N, C-alpha and C positions, 0 to 999 in steps of 0.2 A: 135678421129682422131688426135687431137693435142698431146694427151698423147702418142699415138703410134709413132708419128713423133719424139717426144722428146726422147723416149726410143731408137729409132734408132740412133738419133744423139749422145746420150750418149755412145752407143756401138761403133760408128765410132770414137768418140773422144778418147775413151779408146785405140783403135788400134793406132791412130795417136800419142798418148802420149807414146806409146812404141817406137816410132821412134825419137821424139825430146828429148833433154836432160832434166834431172831432174830439172836443174836450170830454163829452159824455162817453164816447167810445173808449177813450183812454182810461177813464175812471172805471167803467164797467169791466174792462179787461183786467185792470190792476186789482180791483177789489174782489172780483169773482175768484181770481187765482188764490186769494188768501182766505176764502170762506171755508167753513167746516160744518159738517153734521156729526163729527166724531164726538163732540160735546154738545149736549142740549140742556136747556134749563127748564125746570118745572116750577111754577109758582102755585101754591095751594092756598086758595081762599084769602089772598092778600087784599086788605081793605083800604089801605092808605094810597090814594091815587098818585101822589108824588113819588112814592116808592115804586109802585108798579110801573110808572112811566120811566123812572130812572133805570130800572132793570132792563126795559126794552132798549133804551139808549145804550146801556153797557153791552148788551148782546151785539148790537151793530158795531160798536167800537172795537170789540174783541173778535169780530168775524164769526160770531155764532149765528147760523142762519135760521134756526128754529127755536121758538119759545112756546112752551105749552102752559096753558093757564087752566087751572081747575077752579071752577066757580060753584061752590056749594051754597054759601050764604051771602057772599059778596060778589058784586058784578065788577069785572075788570074794566077800568076806565083809564084812558090815556090822556094825560094833560099835554097838549101840543107844545106848550112853551118849555116843558121839561124834556119830552121825548125828541124834540127838534127834528121831526120828520123821519125818525127811525122806523116808524110803522110802515113806511113805504118799502123798506128794504129787507126787513126781517119777516119770516113767515110765522104768523101767529095762529096757534091751534087752541081752540076753546073746548073745554069739556064741562058742559053745564046741563046735560040732559040725563034723565033717569034718576035713580036713587043712589047710584054708586059712581059718581063722576071721577073720584080719586082712583078707584080700582080700574075703571075703564081706561083712564090715562096710563096708569102704570102697566097694565097688561098689554096695551097697545105698544108701548115702548119696549117691553120685554120681547114681544113678538118680532120686533125690528132688530133685536140683537143687543139692546142696551143693558148694561148693568145699572141697577137702580141704586143710587147713592143718596142717602138721606143726610142732610147737613144739620148737625146739632152739636151744641157745646156740652151736652150731658152724657156723652159716651166716652169710653176709653179706647176707641178704635183709632184709625189712621188719621193723619193730618193731610192737608192739601199738598204738603211737600213730599209725602212718601206714598200716596195712594197709587196702586198699580194702574197703569194707563194702557195695558195691552188689549183691553176691551173698550168699546165706546161707552161713554158714561152719560147717564141722565141724572143731573144734579137737582135734587128736590129741596126747595126752600119753603118753609112754612110761614104762618102768620107771625106778626110782630109780638103778639101777646101770648099765643098758645103754642107756637111752634108747629111741627109737623103732626098730622093726625095719627092716631093709633093704627088706622088702616094701612097707611103707608109705612109706618114703623114696622109692621108685621110683614109687609111685602118687600122691604128694602133688602138688597143683597149685601150692602156695606154701609157703614156710618163714617162720616168724615167731619173734621172740625178744623177751624182756623186757629192757629196758636195765638193765645192772648196772654198779656202779662200785667194787666191792671186789675182793679177791683170789680169793674163791670163785667158781667158774665157773657155778654153777647154784643155783636155789632148790629147796627141798623141793617135791615134786610138788603137794601140796595147797596150798602157798603160791602156786606158779606158776599153778594153776587160779584161785585166788581173785583174784590180781592181774590176770590176763588178763580174767576175766569183769567185774571192776569197771571196768577201762578201756574195754572194748568196750561194756558196757552204758551207760556215761555217753556214749560217742560216739553210740550209737544214739538215745538220748533227745534229743540235740541235733540229730539229723539229720531230714530230711524223708522218710525211708524208711518203708515200710509194714511194720514189723517185729513188731508185736504179733499175737496170735492174733485171727482174725476173730470177729465176734459168734457165728457158728455154731459155731466151734471152742470158744469159751468156754462155750457152753451144754453141749456134749458133755463138756467137762472138768468142769464143775460136776456133771453127772449122775454122772460117774465118782467124784468125791469124795463125793457123797451115798451111792453104793453102798458106799464104803469105811467110812463112819462109822456106817451104819445096820445093825442086826442083821438078817441076811438081806436085805441091800440089793438084790441082783440079783433075788431072788424077788419082793421088794416092787415093784420097777420093772416086772417082767414082769406082775404082777397089775394094776398101774395101766394099762399099755398094753392089756391084754385088756379091762379095764373101759371105757376111753375109746375104743378103736379096734377092739374085737372082734378083736384079733390073738392068734393062738396062738403 
């Protein structure tokens, strides 16, 4: 069944590629091949808009496809001039419902096989240079003032920190995310782990991107599916 769905998606993508420019085709193929869900980022209650937007931009730059945002007291807002369009290409998941959005997010990620890694300078656990990468990681970053909540500290499987050598005890959150993703991405690239999106996932992602750049993209895809496969 999965193979049948993938063949259908390939056929639909081929049709959509006839519409978009060759330059966009090349970009989608090249970038999707470097995307990963092996690492995902979680932001908890970040209130400074420029930092939140910079994190979204860093996720795109380092090929991280999913960003999870926990909104308990502060709403996540993207500043377009900082994010530079990254919101079009990164999947954003908001957790802002109910009384336990932090736990809802963490438990969902655990159910998907992620190890929950709390980032904090106040522990004596591993650094980003030696954390075990054998399991997919969900990297949780807390607020600039209070750090990660006690809820997540209790749920975390591991704690990780960035080595620092000065008087200041922590980096700005957007800087912390960028440094962490840079180090872990380089380590993954040097590893033998299967950390990139599968060919099937890449096709689905490229379909998603086509829908976003084409006027009436979803309706266009639906029409192609009806024409090719007689699907309503």
